[in-house]
C-alpha positions as CSV (number, residue, x, y, z in Angstrom):
1,M,-53.7,-56.6,-40.0
2,L,-52.7,-56.7,-43.6
3,K,-53.0,-53.1,-44.0
4,G,-50.9,-52.4,-41.0
5,I,-47.8,-54.5,-42.7
6,K,-48.2,-52.6,-45.7
7,S,-48.0,-49.1,-44.1
8,L,-45.0,-49.9,-42.2
9,F,-43.3,-51.0,-45.1
10,S,-44.4,-48.4,-47.1
11,A,-43.0,-45.9,-44.2
12,T,-39.5,-47.8,-44.3
13,I,-39.3,-47.2,-48.0
14,K,-39.8,-43.6,-47.7
15,G,-37.1,-43.5,-44.7
16,K,-34.8,-44.9,-46.9
17,K,-35.2,-42.6,-50.0
18,I,-35.0,-39.6,-47.4
19,N,-31.7,-40.9,-45.8
20,V,-30.4,-41.4,-49.5
21,F,-31.0,-37.9,-50.0
22,L,-29.6,-36.7,-47.2
23,L,-26.6,-38.5,-47.9
24,F,-26.1,-37.2,-51.3
25,F,-27.0,-33.7,-50.1
26,V,-24.1,-34.0,-47.6
27,V,-21.9,-35.3,-49.9
28,S,-22.5,-33.0,-52.3
29,F,-21.6,-30.4,-50.2
30,I,-18.5,-31.3,-49.0
31,I,-17.3,-31.4,-52.7
32,W,-18.6,-28.1,-53.3
33,T,-16.9,-26.8,-50.5
34,L,-13.2,-28.1,-51.6
35,V,-13.8,-27.1,-54.8
36,K,-14.6,-23.6,-53.5
37,L,-11.6,-23.6,-51.2
38,A,-9.3,-24.7,-54.0
39,D,-10.1,-21.5,-55.5
40,T,-8.0,-18.2,-55.3
41,Y,-9.4,-15.5,-53.0
42,T,-8.0,-12.1,-51.9
43,D,-9.1,-10.9,-48.4
44,T,-7.9,-9.0,-45.4
45,I,-6.4,-10.5,-42.4
46,A,-5.9,-8.8,-38.8
47,M,-2.5,-9.8,-36.9
48,K,-1.9,-8.6,-33.6
49,V,1.7,-7.4,-32.4
50,A,3.6,-8.5,-30.0
51,Y,7.0,-6.5,-29.2
52,T,9.8,-9.1,-27.5
53,N,13.0,-9.0,-26.3
54,L,13.1,-5.5,-24.9
55,S,16.0,-5.0,-22.8
56,N,15.6,-4.1,-19.0
57,D,17.2,-1.0,-19.1
58,K,14.7,0.4,-21.8
59,I,11.0,0.7,-22.0
60,L,8.3,1.6,-24.5
61,L,6.8,4.6,-24.5
62,G,3.7,6.4,-25.9
63,S,1.3,4.1,-27.6
64,Q,2.3,1.4,-30.5
65,E,0.6,-0.1,-32.8
66,T,-1.3,-3.3,-31.9
67,T,-2.6,-4.6,-35.3
68,V,-1.5,-4.9,-38.8
69,E,-4.0,-5.9,-41.4
70,A,-2.7,-7.7,-44.4
71,Q,-4.5,-7.4,-47.8
72,V,-3.1,-11.5,-49.0
73,K,-3.9,-13.9,-52.0
74,T,-3.9,-17.6,-51.8
75,T,-6.3,-20.4,-52.1
76,G,-9.2,-20.8,-49.7
77,F,-7.4,-23.7,-48.1
78,R,-4.6,-21.6,-47.0
79,M,-6.8,-18.5,-46.3
80,L,-8.5,-20.4,-43.5
81,R,-5.4,-21.9,-42.1
82,Q,-3.6,-18.6,-42.2
83,K,-6.7,-16.7,-40.1
84,F,-7.3,-19.6,-37.5
85,F,-3.5,-20.7,-36.7
86,K,-1.2,-17.6,-37.2
87,K,-3.0,-14.6,-35.5
88,E,0.1,-12.9,-34.0
89,I,3.1,-11.2,-35.4
90,E,6.8,-10.5,-33.4
91,V,8.7,-7.3,-33.2
92,D,12.3,-8.6,-32.1
93,L,13.0,-5.2,-30.4
94,K,16.9,-6.0,-30.8
95,K,16.3,-6.2,-34.6
96,V,15.0,-3.0,-35.5
97,A,16.1,0.1,-37.3
98,K,17.0,3.2,-35.6
99,A,14.8,6.6,-37.2
100,K,16.4,10.1,-37.2
101,T,14.4,11.2,-34.2
102,D,15.9,10.6,-30.9
103,N,14.8,7.0,-29.6
104,T,12.9,6.5,-32.3
105,F,13.1,3.0,-33.7
106,Y,11.1,1.3,-37.0
107,V,10.5,-2.4,-38.7
108,L,8.9,-2.5,-41.9
109,A,5.6,-4.4,-41.2
110,N,5.9,-6.4,-44.5
111,D,9.1,-7.7,-43.2
112,A,7.7,-8.9,-39.8
113,I,4.5,-10.3,-41.5
114,N,6.4,-12.3,-43.8
115,K,7.7,-14.2,-40.9
116,H,4.5,-15.4,-39.9
117,I,2.7,-16.3,-43.2
118,Y,2.3,-19.8,-44.6
119,Q,3.8,-20.4,-48.0
120,D,2.2,-19.9,-50.8
121,I,0.4,-16.6,-49.7
122,E,1.1,-13.7,-51.5
123,I,1.2,-10.6,-49.9
124,L,-0.4,-7.8,-51.8
125,N,-0.9,-4.8,-49.3
126,V,0.0,-4.1,-45.5
127,F,-1.3,-1.4,-43.5
128,P,0.7,0.5,-41.9
129,D,3.7,-0.3,-43.7
130,T,5.9,0.9,-41.2
131,L,5.9,0.4,-37.3
132,F,7.0,3.3,-35.5
133,F,8.0,3.3,-31.6
134,T,9.8,5.2,-29.1
135,L,12.3,3.4,-26.6
136,G,13.0,5.2,-23.4
137,K,15.2,4.7,-20.3
138,N,13.8,2.4,-17.9
139,K,14.9,3.4,-14.0
140,T,13.9,1.4,-10.9
141,K,14.3,3.1,-7.5
142,R,12.9,2.5,-3.6
143,V,10.5,5.0,-2.2
144,P,8.5,5.1,1.1
145,I,4.8,4.6,1.6
146,I,2.7,7.2,2.9
147,P,-0.7,6.2,4.3
148,K,-3.7,8.1,4.1
149,L,-5.3,6.7,7.0
150,G,-7.7,8.5,9.4
151,L,-8.5,7.1,12.6
152,K,-11.2,7.8,15.1
153,F,-11.1,6.0,18.6
154,D,-14.0,4.8,20.6
155,Q,-14.1,6.8,23.7
156,G,-11.4,5.4,26.2
157,Y,-9.3,3.5,23.5
158,N,-6.0,4.4,21.6
159,L,-3.2,2.9,19.7
160,Y,-1.1,0.9,22.1
161,D,2.3,2.0,20.5
162,S,1.7,3.3,16.9
163,L,0.6,2.6,13.4
164,H,2.8,0.4,11.4
165,I,3.0,-0.2,7.6
166,S,4.5,-3.3,5.9
167,P,6.3,-2.7,3.5
168,K,7.5,1.1,4.1
169,F,9.0,1.1,0.9
170,I,8.3,-0.4,-2.7
171,E,10.1,-0.2,-6.0
172,I,8.7,1.7,-8.6
173,S,10.2,1.1,-12.5
174,G,9.3,3.4,-15.4
175,P,10.1,6.1,-17.7
176,E,13.3,8.0,-15.8
177,D,11.8,11.5,-16.7
178,V,8.4,10.0,-14.2
179,V,10.6,8.0,-11.9
180,D,13.0,11.0,-10.9
181,K,10.0,13.2,-10.1
182,L,8.3,10.7,-8.0
183,K,9.5,11.1,-4.3
184,E,7.0,9.0,-2.4
185,V,3.9,6.8,-3.1
186,Y,0.6,7.2,-1.6
187,T,-2.3,4.8,-0.3
188,E,-5.7,5.2,-1.1
189,S,-7.8,7.5,1.4
190,K,-9.6,5.5,4.3
191,Q,-11.5,6.5,7.6
192,L,-11.7,4.4,10.3
193,K,-14.2,5.1,13.2
194,D,-15.2,4.0,16.8
195,I,-12.2,1.9,16.9
196,N,-12.1,-0.2,20.0
197,T,-9.9,-3.5,18.3
198,D,-6.8,-3.9,16.8
199,I,-6.2,-2.6,13.4
200,D,-5.5,-4.9,10.5
201,I,-6.3,-3.8,7.2
202,E,-5.3,-3.6,3.7
203,L,-4.8,-0.6,1.6
204,Q,-4.3,0.0,-1.9
205,L,-1.6,2.5,-3.4
206,I,-2.9,4.6,-5.9
207,K,-1.8,6.2,-9.4
208,N,-2.9,9.3,-10.7
209,D,-3.1,10.0,-14.9
210,S,0.7,10.8,-14.9
211,L,2.1,7.5,-12.9
212,K,0.1,4.9,-15.0
213,R,3.5,4.1,-17.1
214,L,5.0,3.1,-13.7
215,V,5.2,-0.3,-12.2
216,Y,5.1,-0.6,-8.6
217,S,6.4,-3.8,-6.8
218,K,3.6,-4.2,-4.8
219,S,0.0,-3.0,-5.4
220,T,-0.9,-2.8,-1.6
221,I,0.2,-2.6,2.0
222,K,-1.2,-4.0,4.9
223,A,-1.8,-1.2,8.3
224,T,-1.5,-2.7,11.5
225,G,-1.8,-1.5,15.0
226,K,-2.7,-2.7,18.6
227,V,-5.2,-0.8,20.3
228,D,-6.0,-0.9,24.1
229,K,-8.1,1.0,26.3
230,F,-6.6,3.7,28.3
231,T,-7.3,5.8,31.8
232,E,-6.3,8.6,33.1
233,G,-4.0,9.5,36.1
234,K,-2.3,12.4,37.9
235,L,1.0,12.5,39.7
236,N,3.1,15.2,41.7
237,I,6.3,15.4,40.3
238,P,9.3,17.5,41.9
239,L,10.7,20.3,40.1
240,H,14.5,20.6,39.3
241,I,16.3,23.8,38.0
242,Q,18.8,23.6,35.2
243,N,21.6,25.5,34.5
244,L,22.1,27.5,37.8
245,P,25.4,29.5,37.9
246,K,27.7,28.7,40.8
247,G,27.0,30.5,44.0
248,Y,23.5,31.4,43.2
249,L,20.4,30.1,45.5
250,I,17.1,29.7,44.0
251,K,13.5,28.8,45.6
252,L,10.8,27.6,43.1
253,F,6.7,28.0,44.2
254,P,5.6,25.2,43.8
255,K,8.3,22.8,44.5
256,E,6.3,20.2,42.6
257,I,3.8,20.4,39.7
258,S,0.9,18.2,38.8
259,V,1.6,15.9,35.3
260,T,-1.9,14.4,33.7
261,Y,-1.2,11.7,31.7
262,T,-2.7,8.7,30.1
263,A,-1.7,5.3,29.7
264,N,-3.2,2.0,28.4
265,V,-4.6,-0.2,31.6
266,S,-2.4,-3.0,31.4
267,D,0.7,-0.8,31.8
268,F,-0.9,2.0,34.2
269,N,-0.2,0.3,37.4
270,K,3.6,0.3,36.6
271,I,4.2,4.1,36.0
272,T,5.2,6.1,39.0
273,Q,7.0,9.4,40.1
274,N,10.4,8.2,39.3
275,D,9.2,7.9,35.6
276,F,9.0,11.4,34.8
277,A,11.4,14.4,34.9
278,V,10.4,18.0,35.0
279,Y,13.1,21.1,34.5
280,C,13.3,24.7,35.1
281,D,15.7,26.1,32.8
282,Y,17.7,29.4,34.0
283,N,18.7,29.9,30.6
284,D,15.2,30.6,29.9
285,I,15.2,33.6,31.9
286,K,18.9,35.0,32.1
287,N,19.3,38.1,31.0
288,T,15.3,38.9,31.4
289,N,12.8,40.4,33.3
290,A,11.0,37.5,33.7
291,S,9.4,36.8,36.9
292,F,8.7,33.0,36.0
293,F,9.6,29.7,34.6
294,I,7.8,27.8,32.3
295,P,8.4,24.2,33.4
296,K,9.4,21.3,30.7
297,L,8.8,17.7,30.6
298,V,11.9,16.1,29.8
299,K,11.2,12.6,30.9
300,F,8.1,10.4,31.0
301,P,7.7,6.6,29.9
302,K,7.4,5.4,26.5
303,T,4.0,3.5,27.8
304,V,2.5,7.1,28.4
305,K,0.1,8.3,25.5
306,T,-0.5,11.9,26.4
307,Y,0.5,14.1,28.9
308,R,0.0,17.9,30.2
309,I,1.2,19.7,32.7
310,D,-1.0,21.4,35.1
311,D,0.9,24.2,36.5
312,K,2.0,26.5,33.2
313,K,4.2,29.1,35.5
314,I,6.6,28.4,38.1
315,N,7.4,31.4,40.3
316,F,11.0,31.8,41.8
317,L,13.1,33.4,44.4
318,I,16.5,33.6,43.6
319,K,19.5,35.0,45.9
320,K,23.4,35.2,44.6
């Protein structure tokens, strides 16, 4: 038992010696670091460039410098503070000088950096020493959207009325020369197959390389459409004559024709013969040797999706 107590006492003494050594090591390291940071150093710092106060009717053209490197001389303390807390410089576009070239402006990088450098830091060199940039006229206009959407319906199905796009127009903003040339904006291409339910999809607006400088008020649109089941019907429609001169009598053979049409199931039973009108126009054969009319369907209900006239030629007998 006596041996155990001695070994415990010895381990405690050794532990205290180690703790004291670590304490002195840490204190010595801190003092050494502070001494070194008090020394003067020369180093290069990189700062991001932020262009501010761009008026609404102007736009930055081409590529601009995004970083500026400055070779500075100062103490280690100030160097650390500058690197960690001042990483961006602002270029006020309302306070820039005009170059000789049209629409080209510049600002001295040294002047821009000075406003964002802590005191007692000496600037030795700046690269680039001058920031050049071009300002163009910014223009906004409203253009239509053209959807590139292919639709293939399941057998017996079709759109109830039409495809709806929302919004139909967007505003585009950018360089005047690019905006003036653009007449419409297109969506991505997409194909829908075997459609038998209502359409409700989102389409991305596309930009080719020449349009990347433009800003769109929206990046996507919605395409919607009601889809219904359709069925085919056929009706016999009486023929009428148009523009027949006074004193003329005419007989048509046949007197009525068949019209085949498709309509959605919910509206099919509402469609009657009176919803259609088919005419033969006397002016079509006037001063000709034609022996037949080509009938024209001039009236049909909005609920009819497709139609066709089965009789393509109408014979006639005319008397004065």
